[in-house]
C-alpha positions in Angstrom: -0.1 0.0 0.0 1.0 3.7 -0.5 0.9 4.4 3.1 3.6 1.5 3.9 5.7 3.0 1.3 5.3 6.6 2.9 6.1 4.9 6.2 9.2 3.4 5.2 10.3 6.9 3.5 9.6 8.7 6.7 11.5 6.3 8.7 14.6 6.5 6.2 14.3 10.3 6.3 14.2 10.3 10.2 17.2 7.9 10.5 19.2 10.2 7.9 18.3 13.3 10.0 16.3 15.0 7.3 12.8 14.6 9.0 11.4 14.9 12.4 9.8 12.1 14.4 6.5 13.6 14.1 6.5 12.8 10.3 7.2 9.2 11.2 4.3 9.1 13.7 2.1 10.6 11.3 3.0 8.1 8.6 2.4 5.3 11.1 -1.1 6.7 12.0 -1.9 7.0 8.3 -0.8 3.3 7.6 -2.8 1.9 10.5 -5.9 3.7 9.5 -5.5 2.5 6.0 -5.0 -1.3 7.4 -8.2 -0.8 9.5 -10.2 0.3 6.6 -8.9 -2.7 4.5 -9.8 -5.1 7.5 -13.3 -3.5 7.6 -13.9 -3.9 3.9 -12.9 -7.6 4.1 -15.3 -8.1 6.9 -18.1 -6.5 5.0 -17.5 -8.7 2.1 -17.5 -11.7 4.2 -20.8 -10.9 5.8 -22.2 -10.0 2.3 -21.2 -13.4 1.1 -23.0 -15.1 4.1 -26.0 -13.2 3.3 -25.9 -14.0 -0.3 -25.8 -17.7 0.4 -28.7 -17.3 3.0 -30.9 -15.4 0.2 -30.0 -18.1 -2.4 -31.7 -20.6 -0.1 -29.2 -21.5 2.6 -26.0 -23.7 2.8 -24.8 -27.0 2.0 -24.8 -30.0 4.0 -21.2 -31.2 4.9 -22.0 -34.4 3.1 -22.5 -32.5 -0.1 -19.0 -30.8 0.0 -16.2 -32.6 -1.8 -13.3 -33.8 0.6 -10.4 -31.4 1.1 -7.9 -33.5 -1.0 -10.4 -33.5 -3.9 -10.4 -29.7 -3.9 -6.6 -29.3 -3.9 -6.2 -32.0 -6.6 -8.6 -30.5 -8.9 -8.0 -27.6 -11.5 -10.5 -24.8 -11.5 -13.3 -24.4 -8.8 -15.4 -27.2 -7.5 -19.0 -27.8 -8.8 -22.0 -26.9 -6.9 -23.9 -29.5 -5.3 -26.9 -30.8 -7.5 -29.4 -30.4 -4.5 -30.0 -28.1 -1.7 -30.9 -28.9 2.0 -34.5 -29.4 1.0 -33.8 -31.6 -2.0 -34.6 -29.0 -4.5 -32.2 -28.1 -7.3 -31.1 -24.5 -7.5 -32.9 -24.1 -10.7 -36.2 -25.3 -9.3 -35.8 -23.3 -6.3 -35.3 -20.1 -8.4 -38.3 -21.1 -10.6 -40.5 -21.3 -7.4 -39.2 -18.0 -6.2 -40.0 -16.2 -9.6 -43.5 -17.5 -9.7 -44.4 -16.6 -6.1 -42.9 -13.0 -6.7 -45.3 -12.6 -10.0 -48.2 -13.7 -7.7 -47.7 -10.7 -5.4 
């Protein structure tokens, strides 16, 4: 990140006697603030992923998930399970939702 580079430069300038320690502390504060923002964004992305999975009909049963060694040995991403927790396929669940929304 740019703030980390600015912190490195501020430290170098301080050690060379060109800048005051206030410049280093300001750069540290900026870097920490940027790092906190990145963590908050990551947290919101993960929460949004969970909400998306719930909105699409819930999660998967552990039995539907591939084994860990099967995931690491495959190229590309693993396929979605064929049925959801209630036995419906994702396509049939989506069709049911669409027909319900037209009735309202």
